[in-house]
C-alpha positions in Angstrom: -50.6 -28.5 163.6 -50.1 -32.2 162.7 -53.2 -33.8 161.2 -54.1 -37.3 162.3 -54.1 -39.6 159.3 -54.5 -43.2 160.2 -55.2 -46.2 158.0 -58.2 -48.4 158.8 -55.8 -51.1 159.9 -54.1 -48.7 162.3 -57.4 -47.5 163.7 -58.4 -51.1 164.4 -55.1 -51.8 166.1 -55.4 -48.6 168.1 -58.9 -49.4 169.2 -57.8 -52.8 170.3 -54.9 -51.4 172.2 -57.1 -48.7 173.8 -59.5 -51.4 175.0 -56.6 -52.7 177.0 -55.4 -49.4 178.5 -58.4 -48.6 180.6 -56.6 -50.6 183.3 -55.4 -47.5 185.1 -58.9 -46.6 186.1 -60.0 -50.2 186.8 -59.8 -51.3 190.5 -57.6 -54.3 190.9 -59.5 -57.1 192.6 -57.8 -58.5 195.7 -58.6 -62.1 196.6 -59.5 -62.8 200.2 -56.3 -64.7 201.0 -54.2 -61.8 199.5 -56.1 -59.3 201.6 -55.3 -61.2 204.8 -51.6 -61.8 204.0 -49.2 -60.1 206.3 -47.1 -57.3 204.8 -43.5 -58.3 204.0 -41.0 -57.6 206.7 -38.7 -54.7 206.2 -35.2 -55.4 204.9 -31.9 -53.9 205.8 -31.1 -50.8 203.7 -29.4 -51.7 200.5 -26.0 -50.2 199.5 -25.8 -49.0 195.9 -22.3 -48.7 194.6 -23.4 -50.6 191.5 -27.1 -50.3 190.7 -27.1 -53.3 188.3 -25.5 -55.6 190.9 -28.0 -58.1 192.3 -28.0 -61.1 194.7 -26.2 -64.3 193.7 -28.6 -66.9 192.1 -30.0 -69.8 194.1 -32.1 -72.8 193.0 -33.7 -73.1 196.4 -37.3 -73.2 195.2 -38.7 -73.9 198.7 -37.2 -70.7 200.2 -38.5 -68.7 197.2 -42.1 -70.1 197.4 -42.2 -69.2 201.1 -41.9 -65.6 200.2 -44.9 -65.5 197.9 -48.0 -63.7 199.0 -49.9 -67.0 198.3 -47.9 -70.2 198.2 -49.5 -71.5 195.0 -49.4 -68.3 192.9 -46.9 -65.8 191.6 -48.6 -62.4 191.3 -46.9 -60.2 188.8 -47.6 -56.6 187.9 -47.3 -56.1 184.1 -48.2 -53.6 181.4 -51.3 -54.2 179.4 -50.7 -51.7 176.6 -47.0 -51.6 175.8 -46.9 -53.2 172.4 -44.4 -56.1 172.2 -43.4 -55.7 175.8 -46.7 -56.4 177.7 -49.9 -55.9 175.9 -53.4 -57.4 175.5 -53.6 -59.2 172.2 -56.9 -58.2 170.6 -57.1 -61.5 168.7 -57.5 -63.6 171.8 -57.6 -61.1 174.7 -54.6 -62.6 176.4 -51.5 -60.7 177.8 -48.4 -61.3 175.7 -45.0 -59.8 175.1 -41.3 -59.8 176.0 -41.9 -59.1 179.8 -44.7 -61.6 180.0 -42.4 -64.4 178.8 -40.1 -63.8 181.7 -43.0 -63.8 184.2 -44.2 -67.1 182.7 -40.7 -68.7 182.9 -40.3 -67.8 186.6 -43.8 -69.0 187.6 -43.1 -72.3 185.7 -39.8 -72.8 187.5 -41.4 -72.1 190.9 -44.2 -74.7 190.0 -47.0 -72.2 190.8 -49.8 -70.5 188.9 -49.1 -67.2 187.2 -51.4 -64.4 188.2 -50.9 -61.3 185.9 -52.1 -57.9 187.2 -52.1 -55.0 184.8 -50.7 -51.9 186.5 -49.4 -48.5 185.6 -45.8 -47.4 185.9 -46.8 -45.3 188.9 -48.2 -48.4 190.7 -45.1 -50.6 190.4 -43.4 -49.7 193.7 -46.6 -48.9 195.7 -48.1 -52.3 194.9 -45.0 -54.1 196.0 -44.9 -52.1 199.2 -48.5 -52.9 199.9 -47.9 -56.6 199.4 -50.4 -56.8 196.6 -48.0 -58.3 194.1 -44.9 -60.5 194.3 -43.0 -59.2 191.3 -43.0 -56.5 188.7 -42.2 -57.3 185.0 -42.9 -54.0 183.4 -39.9 -52.5 181.6 -38.6 -51.1 184.9 -35.2 -49.4 185.0 -32.8 -50.4 187.7 -31.2 -47.5 189.6 -29.9 -46.6 193.0 -33.0 -44.6 194.1 -35.2 -47.5 193.4 -32.9 -50.0 195.1 -33.7 -48.1 198.3 -37.4 -49.1 197.8 -37.3 -52.5 196.1 -35.0 -55.4 195.3 -34.1 -56.1 191.7 -33.1 -59.2 189.7 -30.0 -59.1 187.5 -30.5 -57.1 184.4 -32.5 -59.0 181.8 -32.5 -56.4 179.0 -30.5 -53.2 178.3 -32.7 -50.6 176.8 -31.9 -47.0 175.9 -33.9 -43.8 176.1 -34.7 -42.2 172.8 -37.2 -39.8 171.1 -40.1 -40.4 168.8 -41.4 -37.7 166.4 -43.7 -37.3 163.5 -42.5 -38.7 160.1 -42.5 -35.1 158.8 -40.1 -34.0 161.5 -37.8 -37.0 161.6 -35.3 -35.6 159.1 -34.9 -32.4 161.1 -34.3 -34.1 164.5 -30.7 -33.6 165.4 -30.8 -34.5 169.1 -32.2 -33.1 172.4 -31.6 -29.5 171.4 -34.2 -30.0 168.7 -36.8 -30.4 171.5 -36.2 -27.0 173.1 -39.5 -25.3 173.6 -41.3 -28.4 172.4 -43.9 -30.4 174.2 -42.5 -33.9 175.0 -44.6 -36.6 176.5 -43.5 -39.4 178.9 -45.5 -41.5 181.4 -45.7 -40.2 185.0 -43.4 -41.9 187.5 -40.8 -43.0 184.9 -37.2 -42.1 184.6 -37.9 -40.7 181.2 -39.5 -37.5 182.5 -36.5 -36.6 184.8 -34.0 -37.6 182.1 -35.3 -35.4 179.3 -35.6 -32.3 181.6 -32.1 -32.8 182.8 -30.7 -33.2 179.3 -32.7 -30.4 177.7 -34.1 -28.0 180.4 -36.1 -26.0 177.8 -38.3 -29.1 177.1 -42.0 -28.7 178.1 -42.5 -32.0 179.8 -46.1 -33.4 179.5 -47.0 -36.5 181.5 -49.6 -39.2 180.7 -50.6 -42.3 182.5 -48.7 -44.5 180.1 -47.1 -44.4 176.6 -50.4 -45.2 174.9 -51.7 -42.0 176.5 -48.7 -40.2 175.1 -49.5 -41.6 171.6 -53.1 -40.3 171.9 -51.8 -36.9 172.9 -49.4 -36.9 169.9 -52.2 -37.9 167.5 -54.4 -35.1 168.9 -51.5 -32.6 168.4 -51.3 -32.0 172.1 -47.5 -32.8 172.2 -44.7 -32.6 169.6 -42.7 -35.7 170.6 -42.6 -38.7 172.9 -39.6 -39.9 174.8 -39.1 -43.3 176.4 -37.2 -46.6 176.1 -36.4 -47.7 172.5 -38.3 -50.9 173.1 -41.5 -48.9 173.8 -41.0 -46.3 171.1 -40.5 -49.0 168.5 -43.9 -50.5 169.5 -45.6 -47.1 169.2 -44.1 -46.5 165.8 -45.4 -49.9 164.7 -48.9 -48.8 165.7 -48.9 -45.4 164.0 -47.3 -45.1 160.5 -47.0 -41.4 160.8 -44.5 -41.6 163.7 -40.8 -42.5 163.6 -37.8 -43.0 165.8 -35.1 -41.2 163.8 -31.5 -42.2 163.8 -30.1 -40.7 167.0 -27.6 -41.1 169.9 -29.2 -42.7 173.0 -30.1 -40.2 175.7 -29.5 -42.7 178.6 -29.0 -46.3 179.3 -32.1 -48.0 180.8 -31.2 -51.5 182.2 -34.3 -53.5 183.0 -34.7 -55.6 186.1 -37.5 -57.6 187.6 -38.6 -55.9 190.9 -39.5 -57.5 194.2 -40.3 -56.5 197.7 -37.0 -55.5 199.5 -37.3 -58.4 201.9 -37.9 -61.1 199.3 -34.2 -61.9 198.8 -34.8 -65.7 198.4 -37.3 -65.0 195.6 -34.9 -62.6 193.9 -32.1 -65.2 194.1 -34.4 -67.9 192.6 -35.4 -65.5 189.8 -31.8 -64.9 189.0 -31.2 -68.6 188.7 -34.0 -68.8 186.1 -32.6 -65.8 184.2 -29.2 -67.4 184.1 -30.7 -70.6 182.6 -32.6 -68.5 180.1 -29.4 -66.8 179.0 -27.5 -70.1 178.6 -30.2 -72.4 177.0 -31.2 -70.0 174.2 -34.6 -69.0 175.6 -33.6 -65.4 176.0 -32.6 -65.1 172.4 -35.7 -66.9 171.2 -37.9 -64.4 173.2 -36.0 -61.4 171.9 -36.2 -62.6 168.3 -39.9 -63.1 168.6 -40.9 -59.9 170.3 -38.3 -57.1 170.0 -36.1 -57.9 167.0 -38.9 -57.3 164.4 -39.5 -53.7 165.6 -36.0 -52.8 166.9 -34.4 -54.4 163.8 -31.1 -55.2 165.5 -29.5 -58.3 166.9 -29.0 -58.5 170.6 -27.4 -60.7 173.2 -28.4 -61.3 176.8 -26.8 -58.8 179.2 -24.2 -60.4 181.4 -25.4 -60.6 185.0 -23.6 -58.8 187.9 -23.8 -60.3 191.4 -22.3 -59.4 194.8 -25.0 -57.9 197.1 
């Protein structure tokens, strides 16, 4: 069994992060005006020949603002414990990270206040459906099944699914076959769970509420590995020096999109115009260099958008 050996610095960091991951059990307050807002109208079913294809960008701010739950606020569901992507910084108790920067940019372009709501992966679609949030910026993979439930922006980051193991096991990891008969953790309601079972049917899939929950299970020797997006795994490895993401081939491609209610096409189009600007004016690169490059340790360029819906 793996023994948990954490430095004082890591324990402090873990404690700080855990303070931010009780959100799953915390009721999300709903302001009065949100509660009285009418649910979004149903949209025409979306064809999905190309999952990463979104709606053409538009700078029509007025049309986009009309689709907000509240005309003066953009309510965005984010992660509160995914280090470097969306997490609560223990030094000032504010939400920061790669995904948060995109939410901030779109709210600023709309000229409205940004209202961040910490949600779990399992709550992403249900809260959009319920009209409780306008947008999800929570490392959400774009795929055809999800297009049937939500509308996506153009892809703003191309992640890949990989595997994290203990440093003692890193040299022996040779690919998914190494996980046969092993307990592998992934958050519930993510593509990671289905992917790993499809790739290696003999994996014993273990679910947690989020990746921090998986890390706790790993530290308690309840699981042997964690699978997920490379962005997330790099953040976990940065928190625990006794974990590693070994050199490996990607398991899957995981293109990230911002998610919206199916009927909010004007809002999606406006978000796409903001993403286009961020790709061309250097903001995308600056955000990547600040949040992801230090842990992923690779250069990256903005993904080219695909339009045509």
